[in-house]
C-alpha positions in Angstrom: -59.9 -17.5 77.8 -57.7 -15.3 79.5 -58.9 -14.3 83.4 -57.5 -12.1 85.6 -58.5 -13.1 89.9 -57.6 -11.0 92.6 -57.3 -12.7 96.0 -57.0 -11.4 99.3 -54.7 -13.6 101.4 -53.0 -13.8 104.7 -49.7 -12.0 104.7 -47.7 -14.6 106.3 -45.1 -16.9 105.0 -45.9 -19.8 103.1 -49.4 -18.5 101.3 -47.8 -17.3 98.1 -46.4 -20.8 98.1 -49.3 -22.8 98.7 -51.8 -20.9 95.8 -48.5 -21.3 93.6 -48.4 -25.0 94.7 -52.2 -25.4 93.9 -51.6 -24.3 90.5 -48.6 -26.6 89.2 -49.9 -29.6 91.3 -53.3 -29.8 88.8 -51.4 -28.8 86.0 -53.2 -24.8 85.4 -50.3 -22.1 84.2 -50.1 -18.9 86.0 -49.6 -16.5 82.9 -48.5 -13.1 85.4 -48.4 -12.8 89.1 -48.0 -9.8 91.4 -48.7 -10.0 95.0 -47.7 -7.2 97.9 -49.1 -6.1 101.3 -52.7 -4.2 101.5 -52.9 -1.3 103.7 -53.5 -3.4 106.2 -50.2 -5.5 106.5 -51.8 -8.6 107.9 -53.2 -8.7 104.4 -51.5 -9.2 100.4 -53.1 -8.8 97.5 -52.2 -10.8 94.7 -53.2 -10.6 91.2 -53.0 -13.8 88.8 -53.3 -14.1 85.1 -54.2 -17.5 84.0 -56.2 -19.0 81.4 -58.3 -21.6 80.2 -62.3 -22.6 79.5 -65.3 -21.5 82.2 -65.3 -25.5 83.5 -61.2 -24.7 84.2 -61.5 -21.3 85.3 -64.8 -22.6 87.7 -62.7 -25.7 89.3 -59.1 -22.6 90.0 -62.1 -20.7 91.6 -63.4 -23.1 93.7 -59.6 -24.8 94.8 -58.5 -21.1 95.7 -61.8 -21.1 98.1 -60.0 -24.0 99.8 -56.5 -22.6 100.2 -56.2 -21.9 104.0 -54.7 -18.6 103.9 -56.9 -17.5 100.8 -59.7 -14.5 102.6 -60.9 -13.7 99.2 -61.5 -14.5 95.2 -62.7 -12.4 92.6 -62.8 -13.3 88.9 -62.6 -9.7 88.1 -63.8 -10.8 84.1 -67.2 -11.1 86.1 -67.3 -7.1 86.3 -65.5 -4.0 85.3 -62.2 -3.6 86.0 -59.1 -1.7 85.4 -55.3 -3.1 84.6 -52.1 -2.3 84.4 -48.9 -3.4 84.2 -44.9 -1.9 84.1 -42.1 -2.9 81.6 -38.5 -1.9 82.0 -37.3 -2.2 78.6 -33.3 -1.4 77.6 -33.3 -1.2 74.1 -29.9 -1.0 72.1 -29.0 3.0 71.1 -26.9 2.9 68.2 -26.2 7.3 67.3 -29.1 6.7 64.6 -31.4 5.2 66.3 -31.6 7.5 69.7 -34.1 9.9 68.7 -36.3 6.8 67.4 -36.1 5.7 70.8 -37.0 8.8 72.3 -39.9 9.5 69.8 -41.6 6.3 70.9 -41.3 6.6 74.5 -42.4 10.1 74.0 -45.8 8.8 72.1 -46.4 6.1 74.6 -46.1 8.7 77.8 -42.9 6.4 78.6 -40.1 7.5 80.4 -36.4 7.3 80.0 -35.2 6.0 83.3 -31.5 5.4 82.5 -29.4 5.8 79.5 -25.6 4.8 78.3 -23.6 5.7 75.2 -25.2 2.0 73.7 -28.5 1.8 75.8 -31.5 3.4 76.9 -33.6 1.6 79.7 -37.3 2.8 79.3 -40.3 2.3 81.5 -43.6 2.4 80.4 -46.5 1.5 82.3 -50.2 0.9 80.5 -52.6 -2.0 79.6 -51.3 -5.4 78.1 -52.0 -3.8 74.4 -50.2 -0.9 75.2 -46.6 -3.1 76.5 -47.1 -5.4 73.4 -47.1 -1.8 70.7 -44.2 -0.3 72.5 -42.2 -3.5 72.6 -43.3 -4.2 69.0 -41.7 -0.7 67.9 -38.9 -0.8 69.7 -38.0 -4.1 68.3 -36.6 -3.3 65.1 -34.2 -1.1 67.2 -32.7 -4.3 69.2 -34.2 -5.0 72.5 -31.3 -6.2 75.0 -33.8 -7.1 77.7 -37.4 -6.8 79.1 -38.6 -7.4 82.7 -42.2 -6.8 83.5 -44.0 -6.7 86.3 -47.3 -8.7 85.4 -50.5 -7.5 85.6 -52.6 -5.5 88.8 -55.9 -5.0 88.3 -58.5 -3.6 90.8 -63.0 -3.6 90.1 -64.2 -1.1 89.3 -67.1 1.0 91.6 -70.4 0.7 89.8 -71.7 4.2 88.0 -73.9 5.6 90.6 -76.6 7.6 88.6 -78.3 10.9 89.9 -81.5 9.2 90.0 -80.5 6.6 92.5 -78.5 9.1 94.7 -80.1 9.5 98.2 -81.9 11.9 98.7 -82.1 14.0 101.8 -84.6 14.2 104.0 -86.4 17.5 104.8 -87.6 17.8 108.6 -90.9 18.9 109.4 -90.7 22.1 111.4 
């Protein structure tokens, strides 16, 4: 089963390498990886996607918690989360296909970010299924190249009901 794991780690040289080394050293696969500094430039947020049964995921989480630069490990599959990725797709655009490529981009709220006489480069952002659907529809036109960011994800905040919100306390006169 696929798992999305969010890591907060120190933003210093070698931190990414130590996390990746943990996976390769144990024969685990990283399906996608995204890392960037947080609002605090001394820390980075890493989102990685991996697969495995419950035992393997538990082992991965335990090992990640032992990595010296890792501050926090969260298996996002344990809660509600939002995940997105971006893809740049370069598509052949013969004169007969240009309108179809634009129509597909429009349906998925994608943007044509570059154009030449023979190709469009389309930028699309969304969940994994949306990216796959766009690729599938553009394939008959002839995809020249695809570049994907890998997923980024963040946990959703729990919804608070009106009854659970703190009520202001009236002061006695």
